[in-house]
C-alpha atoms as an extended CHARMM CRD file, in Angstrom:
* protein
*
       224  EXT
         1         1  UNK       CA             23.3420000000       36.3710000000      -15.2490000000  PROA      1               0.0000000000
         2         2  UNK       CA             22.5950000000       32.6760000000      -15.5820000000  PROA      2               0.0000000000
         3         3  UNK       CA             19.1780000000       32.1530000000      -17.1430000000  PROA      3               0.0000000000
         4         4  UNK       CA             16.5150000000       29.7250000000      -15.9870000000  PROA      4               0.0000000000
         5         5  UNK       CA             14.7530000000       27.6010000000      -18.5980000000  PROA      5               0.0000000000
         6         6  UNK       CA             11.4750000000       29.3270000000      -17.7760000000  PROA      6               0.0000000000
         7         7  UNK       CA              8.9950000000       31.2160000000      -19.9760000000  PROA      7               0.0000000000
         8         8  UNK       CA              6.9350000000       33.8530000000      -18.1600000000  PROA      8               0.0000000000
         9         9  UNK       CA              3.6830000000       35.4650000000      -19.2980000000  PROA      9               0.0000000000
        10        10  UNK       CA              2.5160000000       38.4930000000      -17.3320000000  PROA      10              0.0000000000
        11        11  UNK       CA             -0.3390000000       40.8800000000      -17.9490000000  PROA      11              0.0000000000
        12        12  UNK       CA             -3.7270000000       42.1300000000      -16.7480000000  PROA      12              0.0000000000
        13        13  UNK       CA             -6.8510000000       40.0710000000      -16.1550000000  PROA      13              0.0000000000
        14        14  UNK       CA             -8.4010000000       38.7050000000      -19.3430000000  PROA      14              0.0000000000
        15        15  UNK       CA             -5.3300000000       39.1220000000      -21.5490000000  PROA      15              0.0000000000
        16        16  UNK       CA             -5.4430000000       35.4020000000      -22.3380000000  PROA      16              0.0000000000
        17        17  UNK       CA             -2.4970000000       34.3300000000      -20.2240000000  PROA      17              0.0000000000
        18        18  UNK       CA             -3.8390000000       31.0510000000      -18.8470000000  PROA      18              0.0000000000
        19        19  UNK       CA             -5.1050000000       29.5710000000      -22.1090000000  PROA      19              0.0000000000
        20        20  UNK       CA             -2.0110000000       30.6360000000      -24.0200000000  PROA      20              0.0000000000
        21        21  UNK       CA              0.4900000000       29.5440000000      -21.3720000000  PROA      21              0.0000000000
        22        22  UNK       CA             -1.1020000000       26.1160000000      -21.0750000000  PROA      22              0.0000000000
        23        23  UNK       CA             -0.8840000000       25.4630000000      -24.8250000000  PROA      23              0.0000000000
        24        24  UNK       CA              2.6270000000       26.9000000000      -25.1860000000  PROA      24              0.0000000000
        25        25  UNK       CA              3.7580000000       24.5780000000      -22.4010000000  PROA      25              0.0000000000
        26        26  UNK       CA              2.1760000000       21.6190000000      -24.1850000000  PROA      26              0.0000000000
        27        27  UNK       CA              3.8780000000       22.4520000000      -27.4840000000  PROA      27              0.0000000000
        28        28  UNK       CA              7.2700000000       22.9040000000      -25.8390000000  PROA      28              0.0000000000
        29        29  UNK       CA              6.9000000000       19.8360000000      -23.6470000000  PROA      29              0.0000000000
        30        30  UNK       CA              7.2300000000       22.0290000000      -20.5400000000  PROA      30              0.0000000000
        31        31  UNK       CA              5.3240000000       22.0790000000      -17.2720000000  PROA      31              0.0000000000
        32        32  UNK       CA              2.5730000000       24.6860000000      -16.8490000000  PROA      32              0.0000000000
        33        33  UNK       CA              2.1590000000       26.7650000000      -13.6890000000  PROA      33              0.0000000000
        34        34  UNK       CA             -1.0410000000       28.7850000000      -13.2060000000  PROA      34              0.0000000000
        35        35  UNK       CA              0.0480000000       31.2300000000      -10.5050000000  PROA      35              0.0000000000
        36        36  UNK       CA             -3.1940000000       33.1670000000      -10.7190000000  PROA      36              0.0000000000
        37        37  UNK       CA             -4.9950000000       30.0420000000       -9.5410000000  PROA      37              0.0000000000
        38        38  UNK       CA             -2.6860000000       29.9250000000       -6.5330000000  PROA      38              0.0000000000
        39        39  UNK       CA             -3.6400000000       33.4560000000       -5.4580000000  PROA      39              0.0000000000
        40        40  UNK       CA             -7.2890000000       32.6870000000       -6.0920000000  PROA      40              0.0000000000
        41        41  UNK       CA             -7.0420000000       29.6240000000       -3.8680000000  PROA      41              0.0000000000
        42        42  UNK       CA             -5.5950000000       31.6510000000       -1.0020000000  PROA      42              0.0000000000
        43        43  UNK       CA             -8.3440000000       34.2320000000       -1.5130000000  PROA      43              0.0000000000
        44        44  UNK       CA            -11.0300000000       31.5480000000       -1.3900000000  PROA      44              0.0000000000
        45        45  UNK       CA             -9.6340000000       30.0630000000        1.8170000000  PROA      45              0.0000000000
        46        46  UNK       CA             -9.4180000000       33.5020000000        3.4180000000  PROA      46              0.0000000000
        47        47  UNK       CA            -13.0020000000       34.3420000000        2.4430000000  PROA      47              0.0000000000
        48        48  UNK       CA            -14.2030000000       31.0450000000        3.8710000000  PROA      48              0.0000000000
        49        49  UNK       CA            -12.4940000000       31.7480000000        7.1870000000  PROA      49              0.0000000000
        50        50  UNK       CA            -13.4240000000       35.4140000000        7.2930000000  PROA      50              0.0000000000
        51        51  UNK       CA             -9.7950000000       36.5610000000        7.2470000000  PROA      51              0.0000000000
        52        52  UNK       CA             -9.5100000000       40.1340000000        5.9790000000  PROA      52              0.0000000000
        53        53  UNK       CA             -6.9180000000       41.0350000000        3.3110000000  PROA      53              0.0000000000
        54        54  UNK       CA             -5.1670000000       43.4080000000        5.7290000000  PROA      54              0.0000000000
        55        55  UNK       CA             -4.9850000000       40.8360000000        8.5460000000  PROA      55              0.0000000000
        56        56  UNK       CA             -1.3510000000       39.8340000000        8.0520000000  PROA      56              0.0000000000
        57        57  UNK       CA             -1.2630000000       37.7090000000       11.2080000000  PROA      57              0.0000000000
        58        58  UNK       CA             -4.4050000000       35.8550000000       10.1990000000  PROA      58              0.0000000000
        59        59  UNK       CA             -3.1040000000       35.3140000000        6.6780000000  PROA      59              0.0000000000
        60        60  UNK       CA              0.2320000000       34.0230000000        7.9560000000  PROA      60              0.0000000000
        61        61  UNK       CA             -1.6780000000       31.5350000000       10.0910000000  PROA      61              0.0000000000
        62        62  UNK       CA             -3.7650000000       30.4710000000        7.0820000000  PROA      62              0.0000000000
        63        63  UNK       CA             -0.6460000000       30.0530000000        4.9310000000  PROA      63              0.0000000000
        64        64  UNK       CA              1.2570000000       28.0110000000        7.5140000000  PROA      64              0.0000000000
        65        65  UNK       CA              1.4430000000       24.4400000000        6.2950000000  PROA      65              0.0000000000
        66        66  UNK       CA             -0.5520000000       25.2430000000        3.1520000000  PROA      66              0.0000000000
        67        67  UNK       CA             -0.4280000000       22.4220000000        0.6020000000  PROA      67              0.0000000000
        68        68  UNK       CA             -0.8800000000       23.1500000000       -3.1120000000  PROA      68              0.0000000000
        69        69  UNK       CA             -0.6330000000       20.6430000000       -5.9250000000  PROA      69              0.0000000000
        70        70  UNK       CA             -1.3610000000       20.8920000000       -9.6380000000  PROA      70              0.0000000000
        71        71  UNK       CA             -2.4810000000       17.4600000000      -10.8110000000  PROA      71              0.0000000000
        72        72  UNK       CA             -1.7040000000       16.1280000000      -14.3240000000  PROA      72              0.0000000000
        73        73  UNK       CA             -5.2770000000       16.9540000000      -15.3850000000  PROA      73              0.0000000000
        74        74  UNK       CA             -4.6420000000       20.6260000000      -14.5570000000  PROA      74              0.0000000000
        75        75  UNK       CA             -6.7830000000       20.6590000000      -11.4360000000  PROA      75              0.0000000000
        76        76  UNK       CA             -5.5500000000       22.5280000000       -8.3790000000  PROA      76              0.0000000000
        77        77  UNK       CA             -5.7660000000       20.6720000000       -5.0910000000  PROA      77              0.0000000000
        78        78  UNK       CA             -5.3320000000       22.6710000000       -1.8990000000  PROA      78              0.0000000000
        79        79  UNK       CA             -5.0960000000       20.9900000000        1.4800000000  PROA      79              0.0000000000
        80        80  UNK       CA             -6.5410000000       17.8390000000       -0.0810000000  PROA      80              0.0000000000
        81        81  UNK       CA             -9.5090000000       19.5790000000       -1.7730000000  PROA      81              0.0000000000
        82        82  UNK       CA            -10.0700000000       20.1970000000       -5.4840000000  PROA      82              0.0000000000
        83        83  UNK       CA            -10.7340000000       23.9510000000       -5.7430000000  PROA      83              0.0000000000
        84        84  UNK       CA            -10.3790000000       24.2600000000       -9.5230000000  PROA      84              0.0000000000
        85        85  UNK       CA            -13.9420000000       25.3580000000      -10.2000000000  PROA      85              0.0000000000
        86        86  UNK       CA            -14.6980000000       27.2960000000       -7.0250000000  PROA      86              0.0000000000
        87        87  UNK       CA            -11.7260000000       29.6600000000       -7.3660000000  PROA      87              0.0000000000
        88        88  UNK       CA            -13.2400000000       31.0530000000      -10.5950000000  PROA      88              0.0000000000
        89        89  UNK       CA            -16.3050000000       32.4750000000       -8.8410000000  PROA      89              0.0000000000
        90        90  UNK       CA            -17.0590000000       36.1870000000       -9.1660000000  PROA      90              0.0000000000
        91        91  UNK       CA            -16.6910000000       36.6090000000       -5.4040000000  PROA      91              0.0000000000
        92        92  UNK       CA            -13.1000000000       35.3920000000       -5.5950000000  PROA      92              0.0000000000
        93        93  UNK       CA            -12.4380000000       37.4630000000       -8.7240000000  PROA      93              0.0000000000
        94        94  UNK       CA            -13.6410000000       40.6180000000       -6.9710000000  PROA      94              0.0000000000
        95        95  UNK       CA            -11.3920000000       40.0250000000       -3.9520000000  PROA      95              0.0000000000
        96        96  UNK       CA             -8.2230000000       38.3840000000       -5.2530000000  PROA      96              0.0000000000
        97        97  UNK       CA             -6.3610000000       41.6260000000       -5.9880000000  PROA      97              0.0000000000
        98        98  UNK       CA             -6.7520000000       42.7680000000       -2.3740000000  PROA      98              0.0000000000
        99        99  UNK       CA             -5.4290000000       39.5000000000       -0.9770000000  PROA      99              0.0000000000
       100       100  UNK       CA             -2.6530000000       39.4150000000       -3.5670000000  PROA      100             0.0000000000
       101       101  UNK       CA             -1.4990000000       42.7820000000       -2.1930000000  PROA      101             0.0000000000
       102       102  UNK       CA             -0.7020000000       41.2000000000        1.1630000000  PROA      102             0.0000000000
       103       103  UNK       CA              3.0070000000       40.9320000000        1.9230000000  PROA      103             0.0000000000
       104       104  UNK       CA              2.4890000000       37.5970000000        3.6670000000  PROA      104             0.0000000000
       105       105  UNK       CA              0.5920000000       36.1500000000        0.7110000000  PROA      105             0.0000000000
       106       106  UNK       CA              3.0090000000       37.3660000000       -1.9630000000  PROA      106             0.0000000000
       107       107  UNK       CA              6.0340000000       36.1890000000       -0.0140000000  PROA      107             0.0000000000
       108       108  UNK       CA              4.5790000000       32.7120000000        0.5050000000  PROA      108             0.0000000000
       109       109  UNK       CA              3.4070000000       32.3600000000       -3.0960000000  PROA      109             0.0000000000
       110       110  UNK       CA              6.6470000000       33.7160000000       -4.5830000000  PROA      110             0.0000000000
       111       111  UNK       CA              8.7130000000       31.2530000000       -2.5830000000  PROA      111             0.0000000000
       112       112  UNK       CA              6.4880000000       28.3720000000       -3.6150000000  PROA      112             0.0000000000
       113       113  UNK       CA              6.5110000000       29.4240000000       -7.2740000000  PROA      113             0.0000000000
       114       114  UNK       CA             10.2680000000       29.8840000000       -7.3090000000  PROA      114             0.0000000000
       115       115  UNK       CA             10.7250000000       26.4090000000       -5.8590000000  PROA      115             0.0000000000
       116       116  UNK       CA              8.4490000000       24.9710000000       -8.5470000000  PROA      116             0.0000000000
       117       117  UNK       CA             10.5440000000       26.6160000000      -11.2610000000  PROA      117             0.0000000000
       118       118  UNK       CA             14.0180000000       25.6830000000      -10.0890000000  PROA      118             0.0000000000
       119       119  UNK       CA             14.0020000000       22.5510000000      -12.2350000000  PROA      119             0.0000000000
       120       120  UNK       CA             13.3720000000       24.6020000000      -15.3820000000  PROA      120             0.0000000000
       121       121  UNK       CA             11.2750000000       23.5770000000      -18.3960000000  PROA      121             0.0000000000
       122       122  UNK       CA              8.3800000000       25.6360000000      -17.0560000000  PROA      122             0.0000000000
       123       123  UNK       CA              5.8320000000       28.0430000000      -18.5390000000  PROA      123             0.0000000000
       124       124  UNK       CA              4.1370000000       30.2260000000      -15.9390000000  PROA      124             0.0000000000
       125       125  UNK       CA              1.7020000000       33.1120000000      -16.0350000000  PROA      125             0.0000000000
       126       126  UNK       CA              0.6400000000       35.7670000000      -13.5800000000  PROA      126             0.0000000000
       127       127  UNK       CA              1.2060000000       39.4070000000      -12.6680000000  PROA      127             0.0000000000
       128       128  UNK       CA              4.8450000000       39.4450000000      -11.5140000000  PROA      128             0.0000000000
       129       129  UNK       CA              6.4220000000       36.2980000000      -12.9170000000  PROA      129             0.0000000000
       130       130  UNK       CA              8.9340000000       38.0880000000      -15.1260000000  PROA      130             0.0000000000
       131       131  UNK       CA              9.4230000000       41.1060000000      -12.8820000000  PROA      131             0.0000000000
       132       132  UNK       CA              9.7380000000       39.5620000000       -9.4050000000  PROA      132             0.0000000000
       133       133  UNK       CA              9.6200000000       35.7620000000       -9.2590000000  PROA      133             0.0000000000
       134       134  UNK       CA             11.6630000000       34.8520000000      -12.3540000000  PROA      134             0.0000000000
       135       135  UNK       CA             13.6130000000       37.9500000000      -13.4650000000  PROA      135             0.0000000000
       136       136  UNK       CA             16.2050000000       35.4580000000      -14.7270000000  PROA      136             0.0000000000
       137       137  UNK       CA             13.7910000000       33.5920000000      -17.0240000000  PROA      137             0.0000000000
       138       138  UNK       CA             15.1610000000       33.1260000000      -20.5320000000  PROA      138             0.0000000000
       139       139  UNK       CA             11.9510000000       34.5070000000      -22.1010000000  PROA      139             0.0000000000
       140       140  UNK       CA              9.6370000000       37.0530000000      -20.4970000000  PROA      140             0.0000000000
       141       141  UNK       CA              6.4230000000       38.0990000000      -22.2470000000  PROA      141             0.0000000000
       142       142  UNK       CA              3.9430000000       40.8230000000      -21.2990000000  PROA      142             0.0000000000
       143       143  UNK       CA              0.4860000000       40.1360000000      -22.7610000000  PROA      143             0.0000000000
       144       144  UNK       CA             -2.0380000000       42.9400000000      -23.0230000000  PROA      144             0.0000000000
       145       145  UNK       CA             -5.4040000000       43.7280000000      -24.6280000000  PROA      145             0.0000000000
       146       146  UNK       CA             -8.0060000000       46.4780000000      -24.3890000000  PROA      146             0.0000000000
       147       147  UNK       CA            -10.3510000000       46.3650000000      -21.3610000000  PROA      147             0.0000000000
       148       148  UNK       CA            -13.3210000000       45.7660000000      -23.6780000000  PROA      148             0.0000000000
       149       149  UNK       CA            -11.7120000000       42.7490000000      -25.3230000000  PROA      149             0.0000000000
       150       150  UNK       CA            -10.7160000000       41.3360000000      -21.9540000000  PROA      150             0.0000000000
       151       151  UNK       CA            -14.2400000000       41.7920000000      -20.5770000000  PROA      151             0.0000000000
       152       152  UNK       CA            -15.6830000000       39.8920000000      -23.5640000000  PROA      152             0.0000000000
       153       153  UNK       CA            -13.2460000000       37.0560000000      -22.9660000000  PROA      153             0.0000000000
       154       154  UNK       CA            -14.1250000000       36.9280000000      -19.2820000000  PROA      154             0.0000000000
       155       155  UNK       CA            -17.8410000000       36.9310000000      -20.1210000000  PROA      155             0.0000000000
       156       156  UNK       CA            -17.3930000000       33.9620000000      -22.4410000000  PROA      156             0.0000000000
       157       157  UNK       CA            -15.3390000000       32.1060000000      -19.8360000000  PROA      157             0.0000000000
       158       158  UNK       CA            -18.0270000000       32.5690000000      -17.1740000000  PROA      158             0.0000000000
       159       159  UNK       CA            -20.8810000000       31.6760000000      -19.5170000000  PROA      159             0.0000000000
       160       160  UNK       CA            -19.1150000000       28.4300000000      -20.3650000000  PROA      160             0.0000000000
       161       161  UNK       CA            -19.3670000000       27.5180000000      -16.6670000000  PROA      161             0.0000000000
       162       162  UNK       CA            -23.1070000000       28.2540000000      -16.6630000000  PROA      162             0.0000000000
       163       163  UNK       CA            -22.9570000000       31.7300000000      -15.1140000000  PROA      163             0.0000000000
       164       164  UNK       CA            -25.0230000000       34.5890000000      -16.5590000000  PROA      164             0.0000000000
       165       165  UNK       CA            -23.1340000000       37.8860000000      -16.4570000000  PROA      165             0.0000000000
       166       166  UNK       CA            -23.6150000000       41.4810000000      -17.6100000000  PROA      166             0.0000000000
       167       167  UNK       CA            -20.9270000000       42.8240000000      -19.9480000000  PROA      167             0.0000000000
       168       168  UNK       CA            -20.9270000000       46.3800000000      -18.5790000000  PROA      168             0.0000000000
       169       169  UNK       CA            -20.5480000000       45.1200000000      -15.0310000000  PROA      169             0.0000000000
       170       170  UNK       CA            -17.6700000000       42.8820000000      -16.0880000000  PROA      170             0.0000000000
       171       171  UNK       CA            -16.0050000000       45.7950000000      -17.8750000000  PROA      171             0.0000000000
       172       172  UNK       CA            -16.2580000000       47.9040000000      -14.7270000000  PROA      172             0.0000000000
       173       173  UNK       CA            -14.7660000000       45.0770000000      -12.6620000000  PROA      173             0.0000000000
       174       174  UNK       CA            -11.9030000000       44.6500000000      -15.1530000000  PROA      174             0.0000000000
       175       175  UNK       CA            -11.0490000000       48.3530000000      -14.9860000000  PROA      175             0.0000000000
       176       176  UNK       CA            -11.2100000000       48.3580000000      -11.1970000000  PROA      176             0.0000000000
       177       177  UNK       CA             -8.9640000000       45.2900000000      -11.0860000000  PROA      177             0.0000000000
       178       178  UNK       CA             -6.4700000000       46.9960000000      -13.4140000000  PROA      178             0.0000000000
       179       179  UNK       CA             -6.3070000000       50.0090000000      -11.1100000000  PROA      179             0.0000000000
       180       180  UNK       CA             -5.8440000000       47.8720000000       -8.0070000000  PROA      180             0.0000000000
       181       181  UNK       CA             -3.1750000000       45.6800000000       -9.6080000000  PROA      181             0.0000000000
       182       182  UNK       CA             -1.1810000000       48.6230000000      -10.9510000000  PROA      182             0.0000000000
       183       183  UNK       CA             -1.3490000000       50.7430000000       -7.7940000000  PROA      183             0.0000000000
       184       184  UNK       CA             -0.6630000000       48.2050000000       -5.0460000000  PROA      184             0.0000000000
       185       185  UNK       CA              2.5730000000       48.6240000000       -3.1020000000  PROA      185             0.0000000000
       186       186  UNK       CA              3.5190000000       44.9380000000       -3.1450000000  PROA      186             0.0000000000
       187       187  UNK       CA              4.6540000000       43.7900000000       -6.6290000000  PROA      187             0.0000000000
       188       188  UNK       CA              2.3940000000       46.0590000000       -8.7340000000  PROA      188             0.0000000000
       189       189  UNK       CA              1.4290000000       44.9440000000      -12.2230000000  PROA      189             0.0000000000
       190       190  UNK       CA              3.8630000000       46.6010000000      -14.6010000000  PROA      190             0.0000000000
       191       191  UNK       CA              5.9020000000       45.8780000000      -17.6740000000  PROA      191             0.0000000000
       192       192  UNK       CA              9.6130000000       45.9130000000      -16.8880000000  PROA      192             0.0000000000
       193       193  UNK       CA             12.7280000000       46.1690000000      -19.0040000000  PROA      193             0.0000000000
       194       194  UNK       CA             13.4360000000       42.9700000000      -20.8830000000  PROA      194             0.0000000000
       195       195  UNK       CA              9.8150000000       41.8760000000      -21.2440000000  PROA      195             0.0000000000
       196       196  UNK       CA              8.4630000000       41.5440000000      -24.7760000000  PROA      196             0.0000000000
       197       197  UNK       CA              5.1170000000       43.3260000000      -25.2260000000  PROA      197             0.0000000000
       198       198  UNK       CA              2.4690000000       41.4100000000      -27.1630000000  PROA      198             0.0000000000
       199       199  UNK       CA             -0.9260000000       43.0840000000      -27.6180000000  PROA      199             0.0000000000
       200       200  UNK       CA             -3.4960000000       40.3370000000      -28.1820000000  PROA      200             0.0000000000
       201       201  UNK       CA             -6.4910000000       42.6110000000      -28.8960000000  PROA      201             0.0000000000
       202       202  UNK       CA             -6.5980000000       41.8110000000      -32.6150000000  PROA      202             0.0000000000
       203       203  UNK       CA             -4.8880000000       38.4290000000      -32.5220000000  PROA      203             0.0000000000
       204       204  UNK       CA             -6.5310000000       35.0330000000      -32.3910000000  PROA      204             0.0000000000
       205       205  UNK       CA             -5.5630000000       32.5950000000      -29.6720000000  PROA      205             0.0000000000
       206       206  UNK       CA             -3.6760000000       30.4920000000      -32.2080000000  PROA      206             0.0000000000
       207       207  UNK       CA             -1.7120000000       33.4900000000      -33.4780000000  PROA      207             0.0000000000
       208       208  UNK       CA             -0.6210000000       34.4030000000      -29.9540000000  PROA      208             0.0000000000
       209       209  UNK       CA              0.3690000000       30.8210000000      -29.1710000000  PROA      209             0.0000000000
       210       210  UNK       CA              2.3180000000       30.5170000000      -32.4260000000  PROA      210             0.0000000000
       211       211  UNK       CA              4.2240000000       33.7500000000      -31.8040000000  PROA      211             0.0000000000
       212       212  UNK       CA              5.2170000000       32.8670000000      -28.2520000000  PROA      212             0.0000000000
       213       213  UNK       CA              6.1660000000       29.3110000000      -29.1940000000  PROA      213             0.0000000000
       214       214  UNK       CA              8.4730000000       30.6320000000      -31.9170000000  PROA      214             0.0000000000
       215       215  UNK       CA             10.0090000000       33.1270000000      -29.5020000000  PROA      215             0.0000000000
       216       216  UNK       CA             10.5990000000       30.3690000000      -26.9560000000  PROA      216             0.0000000000
       217       217  UNK       CA             12.2880000000       28.1970000000      -29.5550000000  PROA      217             0.0000000000
       218       218  UNK       CA             14.7150000000       30.9770000000      -30.4960000000  PROA      218             0.0000000000
       219       219  UNK       CA             15.2490000000       32.6570000000      -27.1000000000  PROA      219             0.0000000000
       220       220  UNK       CA             18.6700000000       32.4980000000      -25.3600000000  PROA      220             0.0000000000
       221       221  UNK       CA             19.3690000000       28.9220000000      -24.3540000000  PROA      221             0.0000000000
       222       222  UNK       CA             22.0750000000       29.2930000000      -21.6890000000  PROA      222             0.0000000000
       223       223  UNK       CA             19.7350000000       27.5720000000      -19.2540000000  PROA      223             0.0000000000
       224       224  UNK       CA             19.1630000000       24.4760000000      -21.3760000000  PROA      224             0.0000000000
């Protein structure tokens, strides 16, 4: 199989995918694709319009003509609006897994993501990048960490945006999200053959970034 010059990072919420993927992309001189932000954006739009996650017709209508653009500063613009901050709200976090289970949503996002990666030199992160969207990526990583560690990371992330959150509530939400992501019919979160498992529970951000960067520099290069 011909390999794409793409590095994928999959894993559960709070495993550190976004921060790590962004820095790995910078070190490699690759583009960075935050696919989780894309699903969050669709979720936000659906919540605004009152479209339920099981309303496939309504979601198809919402997705028709959808415009998404990642600007050089990392901000995500959707239909001409900067949604970078709003998609990180707790309301969106609590609902994104349900909307991401929609066949219409996953099909539209997968097609868009695949198109973005065809040119190669891309680092992307999400739930099914290495299993569904880019099974032919030259390096596929599965990041994981304990629920407690991931809840602490999420708490810090929210507090940095000025939100006050309870750790136990966040931990419950993380565990519920894990269950939803792993049990959904459409592209469930799972580690597949060929993905390299990297548990980040006891590793610093720099250690994780260093390990993945080294792996990317030595991975099969048929795509280059």
